[in-house]
MARSE-470203 format. One record per residue (C-alpha): x, y, z negated. Coordinates in nm, 3 decimals, decimal comma. Layout:
! MARSE-470203
<rec><c1>X</c1><c2>Y</c2><c3>Z</c3></rec>
...
This chain:
! MARSE-470203
<rec><c1>1,622</c1><c2>-2,331</c2><c3>-0,478</c3></rec>
<rec><c1>1,955</c1><c2>-2,367</c2><c3>-0,307</c3></rec>
<rec><c1>2,252</c1><c2>-2,141</c2><c3>-0,360</c3></rec>
<rec><c1>2,168</c1><c2>-1,959</c2><c3>-0,036</c3></rec>
<rec><c1>1,917</c1><c2>-1,730</c2><c3>-0,205</c3></rec>
<rec><c1>1,941</c1><c2>-1,486</c2><c3>-0,494</c3></rec>
<rec><c1>1,752</c1><c2>-1,467</c2><c3>-0,821</c3></rec>
<rec><c1>1,615</c1><c2>-1,123</c2><c3>-0,727</c3></rec>
<rec><c1>1,442</c1><c2>-1,264</c2><c3>-0,418</c3></rec>
<rec><c1>1,305</c1><c2>-1,555</c2><c3>-0,620</c3></rec>
<rec><c1>1,160</c1><c2>-1,318</c2><c3>-0,881</c3></rec>
<rec><c1>1,011</c1><c2>-1,090</c2><c3>-0,615</c3></rec>
<rec><c1>0,829</c1><c2>-1,380</c2><c3>-0,448</c3></rec>
<rec><c1>0,723</c1><c2>-1,522</c2><c3>-0,785</c3></rec>
<rec><c1>0,551</c1><c2>-1,192</c2><c3>-0,862</c3></rec>
<rec><c1>0,387</c1><c2>-1,181</c2><c3>-0,520</c3></rec>
<rec><c1>0,262</c1><c2>-1,540</c2><c3>-0,560</c3></rec>
<rec><c1>0,020</c1><c2>-1,431</c2><c3>-0,832</c3></rec>
<rec><c1>-0,146</c1><c2>-1,181</c2><c3>-0,595</c3></rec>
<rec><c1>-0,175</c1><c2>-1,362</c2><c3>-0,262</c3></rec>
<rec><c1>-0,464</c1><c2>-1,253</c2><c3>-0,040</c3></rec>
<rec><c1>-0,667</c1><c2>-1,576</c2><c3>-0,044</c3></rec>
<rec><c1>-0,940</c1><c2>-1,584</c2><c3>0,223</c3></rec>
<rec><c1>-0,837</c1><c2>-1,244</c2><c3>0,368</c3></rec>
<rec><c1>-0,787</c1><c2>-1,249</c2><c3>0,743</c3></rec>
<rec><c1>-0,430</c1><c2>-1,172</c2><c3>0,843</c3></rec>
<rec><c1>-0,274</c1><c2>-1,170</c2><c3>1,189</c3></rec>
<rec><c1>0,054</c1><c2>-1,311</c2><c3>1,316</c3></rec>
<rec><c1>0,298</c1><c2>-1,042</c2><c3>1,435</c3></rec>
<rec><c1>0,281</c1><c2>-1,048</c2><c3>1,815</c3></rec>
<rec><c1>0,042</c1><c2>-0,783</c2><c3>1,956</c3></rec>
<rec><c1>-0,032</c1><c2>-0,990</c2><c3>2,267</c3></rec>
<rec><c1>-0,045</c1><c2>-1,347</c2><c3>2,138</c3></rec>
<rec><c1>-0,113</c1><c2>-1,294</c2><c3>1,768</c3></rec>
<rec><c1>-0,374</c1><c2>-1,512</c2><c3>1,601</c3></rec>
<rec><c1>-0,577</c1><c2>-1,463</c2><c3>1,287</c3></rec>
<rec><c1>-0,519</c1><c2>-1,686</c2><c3>0,987</c3></rec>
<rec><c1>-0,602</c1><c2>-1,699</c2><c3>0,620</c3></rec>
<rec><c1>-0,457</c1><c2>-1,854</c2><c3>0,309</c3></rec>
<rec><c1>-0,666</c1><c2>-2,158</c2><c3>0,237</c3></rec>
<rec><c1>-0,507</c1><c2>-2,302</c2><c3>-0,079</c3></rec>
<rec><c1>-0,224</c1><c2>-2,218</c2><c3>-0,318</c3></rec>
<rec><c1>-0,033</c1><c2>-2,413</c2><c3>-0,580</c3></rec>
<rec><c1>0,281</c1><c2>-2,330</c2><c3>-0,779</c3></rec>
<rec><c1>0,521</c1><c2>-2,422</c2><c3>-0,499</c3></rec>
<rec><c1>0,337</c1><c2>-2,385</c2><c3>-0,170</c3></rec>
<rec><c1>0,038</c1><c2>-2,248</c2><c3>0,011</c3></rec>
<rec><c1>-0,168</c1><c2>-2,370</c2><c3>0,301</c3></rec>
<rec><c1>-0,290</c1><c2>-2,146</c2><c3>0,578</c3></rec>
<rec><c1>-0,560</c1><c2>-2,211</c2><c3>0,832</c3></rec>
<rec><c1>-0,547</c1><c2>-2,053</c2><c3>1,176</c3></rec>
<rec><c1>-0,847</c1><c2>-1,930</c2><c3>1,371</c3></rec>
<rec><c1>-0,801</c1><c2>-2,236</c2><c3>1,591</c3></rec>
<rec><c1>-0,845</c1><c2>-2,470</c2><c3>1,294</c3></rec>
<rec><c1>-0,482</c1><c2>-2,573</c2><c3>1,250</c3></rec>
<rec><c1>-0,333</c1><c2>-2,585</c2><c3>0,903</c3></rec>
<rec><c1>0,026</c1><c2>-2,513</c2><c3>0,805</c3></rec>
<rec><c1>0,182</c1><c2>-2,583</c2><c3>0,467</c3></rec>
<rec><c1>0,439</c1><c2>-2,322</c2><c3>0,365</c3></rec>
<rec><c1>0,679</c1><c2>-2,373</c2><c3>0,076</c3></rec>
<rec><c1>0,739</c1><c2>-2,081</c2><c3>-0,161</c3></rec>
<rec><c1>1,112</c1><c2>-2,130</c2><c3>-0,100</c3></rec>
<rec><c1>1,056</c1><c2>-2,037</c2><c3>0,267</c3></rec>
<rec><c1>0,926</c1><c2>-1,696</c2><c3>0,154</c3></rec>
<rec><c1>1,230</c1><c2>-1,653</c2><c3>-0,069</c3></rec>
<rec><c1>1,463</c1><c2>-1,749</c2><c3>0,217</c3></rec>
<rec><c1>1,298</c1><c2>-1,501</c2><c3>0,456</c3></rec>
<rec><c1>1,319</c1><c2>-1,215</c2><c3>0,207</c3></rec>
<rec><c1>1,677</c1><c2>-1,305</c2><c3>0,121</c3></rec>
<rec><c1>1,776</c1><c2>-1,309</c2><c3>0,489</c3></rec>
<rec><c1>1,631</c1><c2>-0,961</c2><c3>0,542</c3></rec>
<rec><c1>1,800</c1><c2>-0,821</c2><c3>0,231</c3></rec>
<rec><c1>2,134</c1><c2>-0,992</c2><c3>0,288</c3></rec>
<rec><c1>2,156</c1><c2>-0,857</c2><c3>0,642</c3></rec>
<rec><c1>2,030</c1><c2>-0,512</c2><c3>0,539</c3></rec>
<rec><c1>1,735</c1><c2>-0,516</c2><c3>0,777</c3></rec>
<rec><c1>1,573</c1><c2>-0,182</c2><c3>0,701</c3></rec>
<rec><c1>1,407</c1><c2>0,072</c2><c3>0,931</c3></rec>
<rec><c1>1,744</c1><c2>0,161</c2><c3>1,081</c3></rec>
<rec><c1>1,843</c1><c2>-0,203</c2><c3>1,138</c3></rec>
<rec><c1>1,528</c1><c2>-0,392</c2><c3>1,236</c3></rec>
<rec><c1>1,539</c1><c2>-0,771</c2><c3>1,262</c3></rec>
<rec><c1>1,410</c1><c2>-0,952</c2><c3>1,570</c3></rec>
<rec><c1>1,168</c1><c2>-1,217</c2><c3>1,450</c3></rec>
<rec><c1>1,246</c1><c2>-1,457</c2><c3>1,738</c3></rec>
<rec><c1>0,999</c1><c2>-1,722</c2><c3>1,627</c3></rec>
<rec><c1>0,988</c1><c2>-2,033</c2><c3>1,841</c3></rec>
<rec><c1>0,843</c1><c2>-2,381</c2><c3>1,824</c3></rec>
<rec><c1>1,180</c1><c2>-2,501</c2><c3>1,950</c3></rec>
<rec><c1>1,433</c1><c2>-2,470</c2><c3>1,665</c3></rec>
<rec><c1>1,717</c1><c2>-2,421</c2><c3>1,915</c3></rec>
<rec><c1>1,545</c1><c2>-2,105</c2><c3>2,047</c3></rec>
<rec><c1>1,465</c1><c2>-1,962</c2><c3>1,703</c3></rec>
<rec><c1>1,640</c1><c2>-1,654</c2><c3>1,571</c3></rec>
<rec><c1>1,820</c1><c2>-1,649</c2><c3>1,236</c3></rec>
<rec><c1>1,516</c1><c2>-1,522</c2><c3>1,040</c3></rec>
<rec><c1>1,289</c1><c2>-1,793</c2><c3>1,178</c3></rec>
<rec><c1>1,560</c1><c2>-2,054</c2><c3>1,115</c3></rec>
<rec><c1>1,614</c1><c2>-1,937</c2><c3>0,756</c3></rec>
<rec><c1>1,248</c1><c2>-1,982</c2><c3>0,664</c3></rec>
<rec><c1>1,209</c1><c2>-2,305</c2><c3>0,864</c3></rec>
<rec><c1>1,509</c1><c2>-2,457</c2><c3>0,683</c3></rec>
<rec><c1>1,317</c1><c2>-2,422</c2><c3>0,355</c3></rec>
<rec><c1>0,990</c1><c2>-2,552</c2><c3>0,500</c3></rec>
<rec><c1>1,079</c1><c2>-2,904</c2><c3>0,610</c3></rec>
<rec><c1>1,165</c1><c2>-2,779</c2><c3>0,960</c3></rec>
<rec><c1>0,816</c1><c2>-2,638</c2><c3>1,020</c3></rec>
<rec><c1>0,796</c1><c2>-2,292</c2><c3>1,180</c3></rec>
<rec><c1>0,634</c1><c2>-2,052</c2><c3>0,934</c3></rec>
<rec><c1>0,781</c1><c2>-1,702</c2><c3>0,972</c3></rec>
<rec><c1>0,477</c1><c2>-1,587</c2><c3>1,174</c3></rec>
<rec><c1>0,265</c1><c2>-1,639</c2><c3>0,863</c3></rec>
<rec><c1>0,517</c1><c2>-1,529</c2><c3>0,599</c3></rec>
<rec><c1>0,574</c1><c2>-1,184</c2><c3>0,747</c3></rec>
<rec><c1>0,209</c1><c2>-1,070</c2><c3>0,755</c3></rec>
<rec><c1>0,172</c1><c2>-1,181</c2><c3>0,393</c3></rec>
<rec><c1>0,484</c1><c2>-0,985</c2><c3>0,296</c3></rec>
<rec><c1>0,352</c1><c2>-0,687</c2><c3>0,497</c3></rec>
<rec><c1>0,015</c1><c2>-0,710</c2><c3>0,317</c3></rec>
<rec><c1>0,208</c1><c2>-0,653</c2><c3>-0,006</c3></rec>
<rec><c1>0,415</c1><c2>-0,366</c2><c3>0,134</c3></rec>
<rec><c1>0,743</c1><c2>-0,558</c2><c3>0,124</c3></rec>
<rec><c1>0,808</c1><c2>-0,551</c2><c3>0,499</c3></rec>
<rec><c1>0,681</c1><c2>-0,368</c2><c3>0,805</c3></rec>
<rec><c1>0,626</c1><c2>-0,535</c2><c3>1,140</c3></rec>
<rec><c1>0,652</c1><c2>-0,405</c2><c3>1,495</c3></rec>
<rec><c1>0,439</c1><c2>-0,641</c2><c3>1,705</c3></rec>
<rec><c1>0,560</c1><c2>-0,508</c2><c3>2,041</c3></rec>
<rec><c1>0,811</c1><c2>-0,726</c2><c3>2,216</c3></rec>
<rec><c1>1,062</c1><c2>-0,810</c2><c3>2,098</c3></rec>
<rec><c1>0,875</c1><c2>-0,845</c2><c3>1,767</c3></rec>
<rec><c1>1,075</c1><c2>-0,699</c2><c3>1,480</c3></rec>
<rec><c1>1,050</c1><c2>-0,664</c2><c3>1,104</c3></rec>
<rec><c1>1,230</c1><c2>-0,479</c2><c3>0,827</c3></rec>
<rec><c1>1,231</c1><c2>-0,435</c2><c3>0,450</c3></rec>
<rec><c1>1,042</c1><c2>-0,135</c2><c3>0,315</c3></rec>
<rec><c1>1,067</c1><c2>-0,196</c2><c3>-0,059</c3></rec>
């Protein structure tokens, strides 16, 4: 972990890691273009998801920590929702997408992180455009 995240966020994600919804179908946030995916494999430091189209994405645990930390640090709660602003082009990505991507070897992953956090009741997601998320725990 880098100094850009806190121990509290690390511990929160560590606890979640033991209860990930393997093989459950989850959906990326956007109501119009969302796709189904599932967690395919997990190890101590990363997980692999598979999309309904057959693509796989490796996501580092540190990317989850960075996303949670960004939401907490910027006090993104129900009164201050965070635009997700996910983009394949890093220059077009919002700060939340960039924070998680930075800890995932530059690979976009926030669209998969947020539904997993929502599954565990950590965040809520508004899939209408612009897509937004906020901390609930």
